[in-house]
RODREN-822817 format. One record per residue (C-alpha): residue number from 1; residue in three letters; x, y, z. Coordinates in Angstrom, 2 decimals, always signed. Example, Ala and Ser with C-alpha at 12.3 -4.5 7.8 and 13.67 -1.06 7.14 Angstrom:
RODREN-822817
[1, ALA, [+12.30, -4.50, +7.80]]
[2, SER, [+13.67, -1.06, +7.14]]
***
This chain:
RODREN-822817
[1, UNK, [-8.25, +45.01, +56.45]]
[2, UNK, [-8.49, +48.06, +55.08]]
[3, UNK, [-5.61, +50.29, +53.45]]
[4, UNK, [-5.11, +53.52, +54.50]]
[5, UNK, [-6.81, +55.20, +51.17]]
[6, UNK, [-9.66, +52.70, +51.48]]
[7, UNK, [-10.14, +53.91, +55.24]]
[8, UNK, [-9.99, +57.53, +53.91]]
[9, UNK, [-12.64, +56.88, +51.46]]
[10, UNK, [-14.99, +55.53, +53.91]]
[11, UNK, [-14.20, +58.49, +56.45]]
[12, UNK, [-14.77, +60.99, +53.92]]
[13, UNK, [-18.41, +59.00, +53.57]]
[14, UNK, [-18.76, +58.50, +57.08]]
[15, UNK, [-19.05, +62.66, +57.58]]
[16, UNK, [-22.53, +62.64, +56.06]]
[17, UNK, [-23.87, +60.04, +58.18]]
[18, UNK, [-26.21, +60.11, +61.12]]
[19, UNK, [-25.42, +58.47, +64.51]]
[20, UNK, [-27.48, +55.17, +64.18]]
[21, UNK, [-25.53, +53.23, +67.16]]
[22, UNK, [-25.76, +54.12, +70.81]]
[23, UNK, [-23.67, +52.54, +73.35]]
[24, UNK, [-24.80, +52.95, +77.03]]
[25, UNK, [-23.42, +52.52, +80.53]]
[26, UNK, [-24.07, +48.76, +80.15]]
[27, UNK, [-21.27, +48.48, +77.21]]
[28, UNK, [-21.29, +46.40, +74.58]]
[29, UNK, [-23.95, +43.77, +75.18]]
[30, UNK, [-26.01, +41.47, +72.78]]
[31, UNK, [-28.39, +44.02, +71.81]]
[32, UNK, [-25.82, +46.30, +70.34]]
[33, UNK, [-23.81, +43.36, +68.70]]
[34, UNK, [-27.35, +42.43, +67.41]]
[35, UNK, [-27.95, +45.99, +66.01]]
[36, UNK, [-24.53, +46.62, +64.73]]
[37, UNK, [-24.82, +43.24, +62.51]]
[38, UNK, [-28.24, +44.16, +61.53]]
[39, UNK, [-26.78, +48.34, +60.30]]
[40, UNK, [-23.73, +46.56, +58.98]]
[41, UNK, [-25.57, +44.26, +56.71]]
[42, UNK, [-27.92, +46.94, +55.67]]
[43, UNK, [-25.76, +49.44, +54.79]]
[44, UNK, [-21.99, +48.31, +55.13]]
[45, UNK, [-20.86, +51.65, +57.02]]
[46, UNK, [-21.94, +52.70, +60.88]]
[47, UNK, [-21.28, +55.45, +62.89]]
[48, UNK, [-21.99, +55.16, +66.56]]
[49, UNK, [-21.45, +57.04, +69.66]]
[50, UNK, [-20.68, +56.29, +73.06]]
[51, UNK, [-22.43, +58.07, +75.81]]
[52, UNK, [-21.04, +59.73, +78.66]]
[53, UNK, [-22.33, +57.58, +81.44]]
[54, UNK, [-20.81, +54.32, +79.88]]
[55, UNK, [-17.79, +52.89, +81.20]]
[56, UNK, [-15.68, +51.85, +78.42]]
[57, UNK, [-13.43, +54.57, +75.94]]
[58, UNK, [-15.02, +54.74, +72.26]]
[59, UNK, [-11.78, +52.58, +71.06]]
[60, UNK, [-12.65, +50.08, +73.30]]
[61, UNK, [-16.22, +50.05, +72.01]]
[62, UNK, [-15.26, +49.92, +68.33]]
[63, UNK, [-12.94, +47.07, +68.72]]
[64, UNK, [-15.20, +45.03, +71.02]]
[65, UNK, [-17.72, +45.66, +68.19]]
[66, UNK, [-15.31, +45.00, +65.55]]
[67, UNK, [-14.19, +41.54, +66.88]]
[68, UNK, [-17.85, +40.49, +67.34]]
[69, UNK, [-19.22, +41.31, +63.98]]
[70, UNK, [-15.86, +40.77, +61.55]]
[71, UNK, [-15.76, +44.43, +60.66]]
[72, UNK, [-13.26, +46.54, +60.50]]
[73, UNK, [-12.72, +49.69, +62.60]]
[74, UNK, [-12.34, +53.02, +60.45]]
[75, UNK, [-12.13, +56.05, +62.99]]
[76, UNK, [-12.56, +56.87, +66.11]]
[77, UNK, [-12.96, +60.42, +67.15]]
[78, UNK, [-14.38, +61.98, +70.62]]
[79, UNK, [-17.15, +59.80, +71.13]]
[80, UNK, [-18.16, +58.89, +68.21]]
[81, UNK, [-16.49, +56.00, +65.89]]
[82, UNK, [-17.18, +54.38, +62.50]]
[83, UNK, [-17.23, +50.61, +61.58]]
[84, UNK, [-17.36, +48.96, +57.76]]
[85, UNK, [-18.26, +45.51, +56.81]]
[86, UNK, [-18.44, +44.46, +53.26]]
[87, UNK, [-22.06, +43.03, +52.62]]
[88, UNK, [-23.23, +40.45, +49.78]]
[89, UNK, [-26.48, +41.77, +50.12]]
[90, UNK, [-26.31, +45.19, +49.25]]
[91, UNK, [-23.51, +43.97, +46.51]]
[92, UNK, [-26.18, +42.09, +44.74]]
[93, UNK, [-28.66, +44.70, +44.81]]
[94, UNK, [-25.80, +46.86, +43.19]]
[95, UNK, [-25.22, +44.39, +40.70]]
[96, UNK, [-28.83, +43.96, +39.81]]
[97, UNK, [-29.51, +47.78, +39.54]]
[98, UNK, [-26.01, +48.25, +37.65]]
[99, UNK, [-24.73, +50.27, +40.47]]
[100, UNK, [-22.13, +48.43, +41.36]]
[101, UNK, [-18.70, +49.48, +42.83]]
[102, UNK, [-16.30, +50.31, +40.20]]
[103, UNK, [-12.13, +50.59, +41.22]]
[104, UNK, [-11.42, +54.12, +39.37]]
[105, UNK, [-8.70, +53.94, +36.92]]
[106, UNK, [-5.54, +55.23, +37.97]]
[107, UNK, [-4.97, +58.24, +35.72]]
[108, UNK, [-1.34, +59.88, +35.59]]
[109, UNK, [-1.85, +63.32, +33.64]]
[110, UNK, [+1.51, +63.65, +33.06]]
[111, UNK, [+1.30, +60.67, +30.90]]
[112, UNK, [-2.25, +61.24, +29.73]]
[113, UNK, [-0.98, +64.37, +28.37]]
[114, UNK, [+1.93, +62.83, +26.64]]
[115, UNK, [-0.33, +60.35, +24.90]]
[116, UNK, [-2.64, +62.72, +23.54]]
[117, UNK, [+0.43, +65.05, +22.06]]
[118, UNK, [+1.79, +61.68, +20.69]]
[119, UNK, [-1.52, +61.40, +19.04]]
[120, UNK, [-2.00, +64.61, +17.69]]
[121, UNK, [+1.27, +64.74, +16.15]]
[122, UNK, [+0.53, +61.07, +14.48]]
[123, UNK, [-2.37, +62.59, +13.20]]
[124, UNK, [-0.53, +65.76, +11.71]]
[125, UNK, [+1.81, +63.47, +10.08]]
[126, UNK, [-0.79, +61.14, +8.58]]
[127, UNK, [-2.39, +64.31, +6.91]]
[128, UNK, [+0.53, +65.76, +5.90]]
[129, UNK, [+1.63, +62.37, +4.32]]
[130, UNK, [-1.67, +61.94, +2.69]]
[131, UNK, [-1.21, +65.46, +0.88]]
[132, UNK, [+1.98, +64.19, -0.36]]
[133, UNK, [+0.82, +61.19, -1.67]]
[134, UNK, [-1.83, +62.66, -3.39]]
[135, UNK, [+0.70, +65.23, -4.86]]
[136, UNK, [+2.98, +62.67, -5.92]]
[137, UNK, [+0.37, +60.46, -7.77]]
[138, UNK, [-0.88, +64.12, -9.43]]
[139, UNK, [+2.25, +64.51, -10.94]]
[140, UNK, [+2.84, +60.77, -11.93]]
[141, UNK, [-0.44, +61.16, -13.70]]
[142, UNK, [+0.51, +64.65, -15.36]]
[143, UNK, [+4.23, +63.29, -16.47]]
[144, UNK, [+2.30, +60.09, -17.93]]
[145, UNK, [+0.02, +62.50, -20.06]]
[146, UNK, [+2.76, +64.17, -21.48]]
[147, UNK, [+4.91, +61.01, -22.21]]
[148, UNK, [+1.99, +60.00, -24.23]]
[149, UNK, [+1.30, +63.51, -25.84]]
[150, UNK, [+5.34, +63.77, -27.03]]
[151, UNK, [+4.77, +60.45, -28.34]]
[152, UNK, [+1.92, +61.40, -30.72]]
[153, UNK, [+3.49, +64.70, -31.55]]
[154, UNK, [+6.83, +62.37, -32.70]]
[155, UNK, [+4.29, +59.94, -34.43]]
[156, UNK, [+3.23, +62.85, -36.48]]
***
């Protein structure tokens, strides 16, 4: 079962697809189901069309093909429908070519900005602390030199 976000993403991908599956007046036959199987295995996402002389509605055709192939219905608009089924074969090909689908990381822009500001402030603090550490060391060395000079003057 697809979530609404997955379905929306698949609908967006289907906009650029050509209609490759046609259902005529005979309805959902074994040949149509076999062709849908082949296309789902090869592509995962298939766009189909129900011709005007068919006795079934596009929703009925989509549901029948989904039930027969184990696919999920993505959308039905007018006479066209889109179905999706995950394909192990395609996933293996993606893994071999290094183009596996990765889930995008959820990024909260407010949190990201706050983290960037904290890191910048931390860097400034570290630079300031380093400067004062260096100044303290120089003062300490200067004091110890002055102390040695005073001791040498007393001894003379």
